[in-house]
MIMI-372529 format. One record per residue (C-alpha): residue in three letters; x negated, y, z negated. Coordinates in steps of 0.001 Angstrom, whole numbers, padded with zeros to 6 digits, always signed. Layout:
MIMI-372529
alaXYZ...
//
This chain:
MIMI-372529
met+085796-070403+063913met+082660-069491+065746glu+083932-066569+067672gln+081450-064010+065872leu+078122-066218+066320his+074899-064996+067253phe+072576-067545+067048leu+073367-071704+067894asn+071470-073842+065845gly+071310-077696+066473glu+075113-078995+064487ser+077156-075862+066144phe+075544-076884+069585lys+076775-080594+068973arg+080191-079130+068652leu+079965-077451+071655ile+079528-080351+073801glu+081531-082775+071967ser+084373-080646+072927gly+083307-080130+076286ala+082596-083704+076824asn+086611-084474+075259his+087892-081993+077659leu+086297-083683+080809thr+087436-087054+079716asn+090916-085728+078949arg+090883-083684+082700tyr+088603-086419+084873gln+091726-087645+086845glu+092138-083932+087739ile+088718-084291+089215asp+089102-087419+091092ala+091873-086484+092823leu+090510-083216+094106asn+087965-086105+096279val+088009-084355+100035phe+088462-087642+101593pro+092080-089778+100814val+090094-092928+099992pro+090934-094666+097001asp+087458-094416+095304gly+087089-090320+094699asp+084673-091008+091426thr+083284-087223+090695gly+085349-086683+087686thr+084642-090805+086826asn+080959-090410+086894met+080242-086812+085730asn+082387-088230+081950leu+080811-091474+082031thr+077372-089452+082252phe+078537-086703+079961thr+080167-088559+077798ala+077002-091171+077481gly+074381-087708+076567val+077078-086149+074006ser+077328-089609+072202asp+073062-089972+072311ala+072850-086318+070990leu+075841-086296+068138lys+073400-089293+066285val+070574-086702+066186asn+070588-085914+062590ser+069049-081838+063095gln+069686-078164+062655asn+067460-078200+065464ile+068934-077154+069065gly+065777-078254+070557glu+065654-081546+068928val+069661-082248+070091ala+069263-081023+073959lys+066576-083064+073894ser+067963-086427+072621leu+071528-084983+075462ser+068991-084785+078157lys+067548-088251+077550gly+071671-089791+077247leu+072595-087921+080335leu+069051-088946+082266met+069783-093037+081784gly+073944-092658+082025ala+073855-091299+084716arg+075989-092242+088022gly+076782-091043+091295asn+075317-088174+092977ser+077715-085745+090353gly+076437-087359+087673val+072576-087035+088142ile+072859-083506+089621leu+074528-082973+085841ser+071943-084563+083814gln+069200-082406+085840ile+071026-079459+084774phe+071118-080288+081146arg+067168-081263+081348gly+066330-078270+082476phe+068706-076922+079546phe+066749-078626+077270gln+063355-077127+078948gly+064916-073542+078065val+065644-074305+074203asp+062538-076755+073672gly+060691-076294+070490leu+063647-073215+069493asp+065796-074116+066019thr+068366-071574+066924ile+069278-069768+070391asp+070890-066651+070543ala+072841-065188+073827phe+070294-064439+075877gln+068450-067327+075480met+071428-069408+076194ala+071867-068133+079855ala+068139-068428+080497ala+068494-072063+079305phe+071372-072377+081881asn+069504-070620+084460lys+066540-073094+084269gly+068948-075880+084722ser+069902-074480+087835glu+066384-074136+089171ile+066171-077933+088102ala+069279-079098+089536tyr+067925-078059+092829lys+064710-078820+092592ala+066674-082488+091832val+068145-082517+095550met+066523-083220+097936arg+068714-081205+100725pro+071371-078713+098270val+074418-078023+099828glu+076209-074829+099173gly+079473-075160+097795thr+079215-077497+095276ile+078252-078121+091970leu+074933-076783+092483thr+076403-073508+093427val+079094-073229+091098leu+075864-073277+088257arg+073246-070808+089978glu+076025-068583+090704gly+078160-068577+086947ala+074590-068862+085263ala+072624-065864+087767his+075775-063236+087491ser+076609-064016+083666ala+072835-063407+082781thr+072988-060265+084669arg+076050-059299+082742leu+074795-059822+079425ser+071671-057883+079904gly+073918-054803+079890met+075067-055826+076382ser+073822-055244+072802asn+073464-058065+070209pro+076245-059862+072179thr+077457-063399+070551ile+077138-066521+072098leu+081219-066394+072797asp+080698-063116+074580tyr+078103-065483+077059met+080592-068158+077421asn+083116-065692+078040leu+080760-064283+081313leu+079908-068335+081908ile+083201-069181+082983glu+084518-065753+084318glu+081374-066287+086896ala+081716-070098+087387gln+085169-069336+087803lys+085139-067384+090994ser+082593-069003+092583leu+084340-072353+092734glu+087254-070647+093835asn+084832-069341+096619thr+083315-072741+097393pro+086408-073177+100371asn+084752-070103+101764leu+081175-072236+102280leu+082475-075420+102662pro+084835-075774+105263val+085923-079078+104908leu+087304-078297+101216lys+089300-075219+103207asp+090616-077980+105725val+091848-079911+102810gly+093173-077188+100850val+090835-077998+097685val+087676-076740+095401asp+084743-078534+095163ser+085293-081380+092689gly+081839-081365+090857gly+081862-077604+090248ala+085481-078290+088787gly+084066-081043+086494leu+081454-078655+085463leu+084408-075827+085087val+085985-078421+082349val+082764-078774+080693phe+082283-075205+080110glu+085984-074550+078835gly+085432-077835+076393met+082426-075373+074888his+084547-072040+075127leu+087263-073744+072935ala+085121-074591+070073leu+083695-071578+069859ile+087373-069834+069119gly+087827-072489+066338gln+090552-074903+069108pro+087452-077750+069510val+089229-080494+072148thr+089790-083644+070597leu+090762-087049+073144leu+094322-087816+074567glu+095548-091482+074734val+093732-093203+077358lys+095657-092423+080473ser+097283-094601+083070gly+094613-095802+085671gly+091811-094533+083109gly+091588-097467+080725his+088132-098881+082288val+086724-095417+081124gln+087699-096106+077548ala+086780-099861+077524his+082954-098241+079143leu+082572-096344+076379glu+084214-098244+073740asn+081221-100817+074430glu+078172-098321+074655glu+079640-096925+071416phe+080093-100697+069533gly+079007-102936+071408tyr+075772-105303+070857cys+072828-105767+073296thr+072703-109130+074028glu+069705-111215+075695phe+068754-114560+076006ile+066821-116585+077815ile+068426-120215+079010arg+066485-123166+080833ile+069726-125158+082949asp+069331-128554+082276asn+068447-130533+085166glu+071377-132564+086420lys+073020-129165+086549leu+070698-126849+088347asp+071788-127956+091894asp+075226-126795+090693phe+074128-123944+088777ser+075329-119996+089958glu+073909-116735+089348leu+077049-115191+090532ala+079323-117552+088860leu+077440-117028+085828arg+077661-112764+086524glu+081282-112887+087144ser+082065-114813+084003leu+080205-112965+081855ser+082010-109684+083235thr+085223-110368+081535leu+082873-109615+078140gly+081118-106414+078082asp+078842-104360+081032ser+075364-103301+082077ile+075040-107084+082956val+071764-108812+084561val+071596-112109+085467val+068265-113457+086794gln+067246-117016+087671asp+063335-117697+088362glu+063799-122104+089176asp+065054-123248+086053ile+065028-120141+083933val+067838-117980+083641lys+067775-114751+081982val+070875-112984+081026his+071352-109415+079357ile+074690-108559+078752his+076461-104908+076219thr+079589-107095+074584leu+081335-106706+072140thr+081763-110463+071039pro+078120-112086+071798gly+078724-115400+070965asp+081518-115805+073249ala+078793-114761+076159met+076551-117270+074595asn+078952-120007+074848leu+079597-119462+078175ala+075852-119828+079036gln+074721-122746+077125arg+077143-124628+078868his+074470-124582+081717gly+071717-125286+079392glu+069325-124385+075917phe+068341-121369+075156val+064525-120582+074756lys+065011-117373+073312ile+067818-115069+071870lys+068293-111333+070941ile+070659-109228+069762glu+070960-106042+068384asn+073590-103540+067022met+073532-100578+069949gln+074980-097912+067736glu+071389-098389+065819gln+069521-099509+068709his+070037-096985+071244ala+068498-093820+069523ala+064687-096307+069518leu+065149-097203+073173leu+065275-093482+073867asp+062164-092863+072348asp+060445-095940+073473his+060318-096234+077325ala+059251-099210+077579ser+062520-100721+076106his+065008-098604+078354ser+065135-101412+080342his+066668-103886+076822ala+064399-106356+078990thr+062207-108970+078024pro+059582-110680+080495leu+060099-114215+081101pro+057455-116007+079209val+057275-118769+081764val+055757-116796+084247val+052319-115360+084115lys+051357-113723+087415arg+053488-110697+088560val+054945-111556+092585pro+054153-108122+095007tyr+057396-107846+095673ala+061038-107768+094663ile+063972-106440+096262val+067369-105157+094632ala+070232-104569+096283val+073753-103051+095429ala+076712-104363+096000ala+081219-105537+095169gly+081821-108661+095948asp+080507-112305+095909gly+080169-112941+099710leu+078539-109855+100282ala+075916-110289+097131gln+075133-113660+098478ala+074880-112430+101664phe+072033-110151+100485lys+070553-113174+098505asp+070354-115463+101514leu+068241-112327+103035arg+065694-112603+100163val+066946-110313+098157asp+065697-110816+093892ala+068709-109043+092046ile+072247-107541+092918ile+073514-104513+091065ser+077371-105058+090991gly+078393-101769+092428gly+079191-099577+095125gln+082188-097477+096166thr+084759-096945+092938met+081689-098469+090674asn+078573-096213+091366pro+075711-098158+088671ser+073746-095916+086131thr+070073-094742+086117glu+069795-097127+083068asp+071236-100163+085212phe+068347-099758+087917val+065746-099528+085224ala+067474-102486+083248val+067486-104900+086411ile+064162-103465+088531glu+061850-103977+084857ser+063623-107699+084467leu+061788-108395+087673asn+058691-109584+087625ala+057115-107300+090561glu+054479-105438+091252his+056848-103579+093436val+059985-103659+093384ile+062217-102161+097112val+065874-100724+095759leu+069208-100798+098076pro+071391-098416+096909asn+073625-099585+099933asn+075782-096174+099015ser+075257-092248+099308asn+076779-091616+096517ile+073867-093720+094312ile+070720-092894+096130leu+070109-090658+093341ala+070490-092546+090437ala+068066-095046+092449gln+065560-091967+092729gln+066195-091059+088939ala+065167-094613+087895glu+061726-094918+089902ser+060531-091342+088501ile+061086-093039+084989ile+059807-096780+085188glu+055757-096514+084746asp+054450-099830+084773ile+056411-100868+088839val+055922-099632+091807val+059704-098600+092857his+060500-098039+096360val+063844-096945+097073leu+065439-096890+100727pro+067832-094282+101913thr+070390-096906+102723lys+073529-095518+102646thr+075821-098325+103548ile+075857-101745+103652pro+074768-102529+107284gln+072080-100082+106457gly+071183-102348+103725leu+071658-105552+105193ser+069659-104780+108692ala+067018-103569+106169cys+066658-106871+104957leu+066364-108887+107771tyr+063088-106699+108598phe+061515-107787+105688ser+058610-110379+105493pro+056909-111285+102666glu+053687-112281+104743ala+054018-108159+105856ser+052116-105748+103062val+054585-103616+101313glu+053566-100857+103554asp+054530-102484+106809asn+057680-103907+105509leu+058717-099951+104166glu+058181-099030+108084ala+059774-101240+109515met+062717-101551+107030asn+063128-097442+107526glu+063492-098088+111535ala+065309-100271+111303ile+067561-098507+109148thr+067783-095857+111751arg+068816-098668+114333val+072198-098909+112546gln+075848-097840+112836ser+078084-098335+110048gly+081980-097905+109766ser+084843-099658+107606ile+088899-099560+107080thr+090640-098401+104381tyr+093654-096587+103383ala+094308-093758+102376ile+095878-092339+099295lys+097042-089054+099867asp+098884-087069+102807thr+096183-084495+104077met+094755-083426+107392ile+090800-083533+108396asn+089111-082026+111017gly+091984-082533+113202thr+093610-085843+112338glu+096878-086284+110360ile+096524-088447+107634lys+099510-090348+105670ala+099571-091965+102051asn+098919-095572+102823asp+097726-095239+106488tyr+094386-097161+107195met+092293-095136+108376ala+089094-096206+111071ile+086261-094447+109614gln+082893-093938+111899glu+079836-092980+109946lys+081150-090281+107726glu+084234-089202+109871ile+087662-090379+110067ile+088393-091059+113720leu+092501-092640+113539ser+094598-093075+110408thr+097845-095494+111713pro+099918-097560+109639leu+098731-100739+111342arg+094928-101812+110205leu+094705-104204+113627asp+095323-100835+115402ala+092424-099237+113215ile+089773-101907+113464lys+090147-102651+116483his+089889-098470+117430leu+087096-098282+115217leu+084969-101594+116980ser+085732-099824+120367asn+084246-096840+119496met+081374-098101+117859lys+080395-100263+120881gln+077749-098803+123052glu+076240-099728+126619glu+073073-101048+124608ser+074850-102349+121666glu+073642-106136+120623ile+075607-107219+117819ile+078501-106782+115337thr+078273-106898+111509leu+081585-108026+110048val+082258-107302+106316val+085777-108922+105315gly+086651-107293+102317glu+089883-108303+100122gly+093663-109098+101561val+092380-109745+104848asp+094162-113195+105924glu+092449-115795+108109ala+094844-114844+111196glu+093864-111244+110993lys+090598-112170+110776asp+090515-114820+113605glu+092480-112028+115638val+089297-109081+114826ile+086820-111693+116039asp+088606-112920+119462phe+088538-109033+120318ile+085118-108706+119848gln+084477-111627+122018ser+086491-111778+124732asp+087274-108151+124796leu+084252-106155+123723lys+082083-108951+124578ile+079286-109001+122452glu+078302-110939+119607val+079655-111020+116431glu+078459-112741+112616val+081075-112540+110181ile+080252-112530+106648glu+083059-112700+104156gly+082263-110310+102154gly+085028-110076+099597gln+084517-106501+098930pro+087298-104373+097019val+089054-101301+098440tyr+087463-101689+101834ser+089381-104319+103779tyr+086473-104070+106795ile+082761-102909+106863ile+081421-103021+110371gly+077745-102355+111244val+076598-102209+115332glu+073567-102979+116607
//
């Protein structure tokens, strides 16, 4: 029991954050359920869980009584493992905390309060346009008010401070609906703030001698545990193969990547003529190599146990990507483009538009900062342009940009797939990087985006009544229709998006749409809306249709 603890060192801090991580893992699905919009991609809890667990896993490997050293490892692990906006903000909170305790062997309650206030300061700086009523508010108000109350106490314990922090953070969380009307409309509190409070509560439980242990995997949460298991016990496997001449024409990066996806995660497959570089975290490296060897012969192989490797990776920035430059390439190309997309068809569409590497992800599957670093550093380019194609992925991409030192990375603020596709259309290999960035950014502003997906719960948003399993027509970020009939939803959305000056509609068709429905939608666009249409068989999950109008 640690109730009367007046000083926190590295070992006791590890017990606190481990309990916090376990508490978040046990309850991340509750955090996901707080998603305001009733779409099947509410992943705040998932992102925070994967982010925090990655950081804590690294911190627990530090054999030190020095809280500054443990907090440093926690910060670096969170930085590389950050997923989604909530995960990036969480990583910045504990980056600030580390700055507050850097160089210290132990901290008292007042120093802990100052460290969380520093965390608030750093997290706000990381967000270009901070929104109140979010995790940022919960931390800022919780940390500031608890520190003020603490200042009036004599010789407080660490538990005294955590009691105050949780009390003030809870008040702030309960007030978030008054700061963000959309939260009040739906009847929920901010999901990111709720996730942060869960972490604090887990830390508190460790202080009172009731540390949280992991519960059995909940239904629907297996993918999270599988990810953590691979991260903890898998092998970082890298190899380069030279494709056999007779197999070169039929070789597909996408097909190999899809085959490898059943064996692990953090997958990178990059082709350069007849050379293919592969990176994967897997429990069975032999199976991964057997799959690849069907296409050619090995040029280079490297397999490392991730339990031993990861600490060294964090200390040596050059190894963050786990990537080895292709030996057959001597001179760097001037540019490369990286795009985030889910679905083989969408990935191929981006490849057709000169995109060099695809990071598999999007809704429900936000890539981490480390995923971006791995792919970017595997490309032999002077400048790399990154298209996140999702508003919840931009911060992780920007965090990777700040980490990489020997490549100039440009993250374009593409918030949707249509914006990313449009940006690619305006890229010219003959133009300078500066001219391309200007043209691509301008293209982003000219495209409208929309989508069709299904509702996972009953709710009311901005006067629109939504029933579970209805199809929702979403224009930009607004739900404009909810109906049991998908055809009605897509036709209403297309009609609403098409303007007099519109010239072309890009229709990205997802999983579960049959040929008859697709043909009827195309006929509606051409005959009723009388506008040109480009159809992409995207194969994306969750969203039956993604629409771009220019």
